[in-house]
Structures are given as C-alpha cells and as structure tokens.
N, C-alpha and C positions, 0 to 999 in steps of 0.2 A: 394615538402610533407612538412606534418606538421611540426611544428615548436616543437613539445613534442614528438612524437614517431615515427618521419622519417618514418612511413611505408604506411602512407596515405596521401591524398593529402588532406591537407589543406587550408580549403574552410570560416574559420571563422576569418575575426579579432578578435584577445584575446587580451582583457587588459591586464590579469597578465604576459603571455608568451610575448607581446609584438611581437607579428607579427600571423600567420596563425597559425590554428591548424584544426585538425578533429572535426569530433562531438563529438568521442570517445573525444577524449583528455579533449572536451570543458568537460564535464558532469566527468570529472574524478578530473580535478583542480578546478573547480568553488568554489568561497567561497563565500554567501551570500554576506557578506559585501563591498564585491569587486566587483559584478557583477550586481547588482541590477537594474542597469543603461541598461543592456546587452538586445540586444531585440533577443540574444538566450535563456538569461539565464528564465530556470522556478524553481520554489519551488521545495524542493525532495518530490518523492510520497513517499505515506507507504509503509512501507514493512511489510506486513503480515503475511507474512512465517516467522517473526520475534517475531512473538507473541507466547506466551509459549503453547505447545501443551502436549497434555497429553495420554498414552497409554491406552490399551482398561481396565488394569489391575488397572493403576492408578482409573481409573474412578470407577473401581469395590470395591476399596481398600477405597474411601473416598464421605461420603455421602454429602458432601456439592457440591461437586464436579456432582454428580450423582442429584443432586436439580437441579442445572444449568442447565444440559445434561436434562433433563424431560421440567424443564422450556422453553427451546428455541426452543424444539423438539414439543411441545404443542402446544406453539404459533404458528410456522411456519402450523401445520397441520389444527388448527383454522382458519388461515388464509387460507388456499389449498384448506378450504370445503368453507368459507362463500366465495368463489371466483369461484365454481361450478369444482373446482379441476383444476383450470389454474396453479396452482404453476409454473413456468418456474425455470431450474439450476439455471437461470442468475438472476432470484428475489429472490431467497433465497439466493443468494451468497450476492447481494444487501443490501440485510437485516441483514445478518452475520456481512459484513463489517459496517454499523454500527452502530449495536451493541459496534463490536468493537471497532472504535471511540468511543463512547459514552464512554464506561467503560472502554476501555484499554489504550485509548490516550487522555483520561478525554474531550474529545469535546462537545460541546455543540451543540444540536439538533435542525436544523433549520424547 
C-alpha cells in the first residue's frame, strides 16, 4: 500500500515520504525544490479553468470586454477563412491557450 493514503499500491519511491507512494499521492505531495531530480516529477500544468471568466451580461456591460471579444472572434474567423474554413475546435483552443499564456500568464511567445 501507498505510504501516504494506504488505499492504493505504492509503486514510486518517494524522497519526501521516505517510502513507496501511489501516483496520486506522488502528485499531491510533490514539492518543486525537493523533487526536481525525481524521474516522476513533472512541472505543474497550467490551470486554464482558473483564468477569470465572464457572463454574457458582464460582457454586455463592458465596452472593454466587448472589444476583446470582437478582436478574438475576428482573428479566429479570419484565420478560418484564410485556411479554407478548416479551423477545428482543437486548433481554436490551442490559439486561445496561447493568448492566455501570453496575456494572462505573461509568457513570451516562442
């Protein structure tokens, strides 16, 4: 059993727990400064669901939000037209994630 939860089989040797832990416990207790050399460690992924969102009424009440929305929609539509209307949902999501990375998480685009 896992050294932490005692409900799943521990298969990973953990520096922090000083014993075997399951993958769920491994992800729960990890610490970047302690786990950098661990072969199981992965940097945390972005939590796009925590980025602020707005209701339709909030959008309608804000000229700034309307401008942002129109710019994004226009860019996606222009991209779709330039690519023979072949834009797929997965591509649109990737584009939106790149915009969020740049403007919300302040990443530089590669």
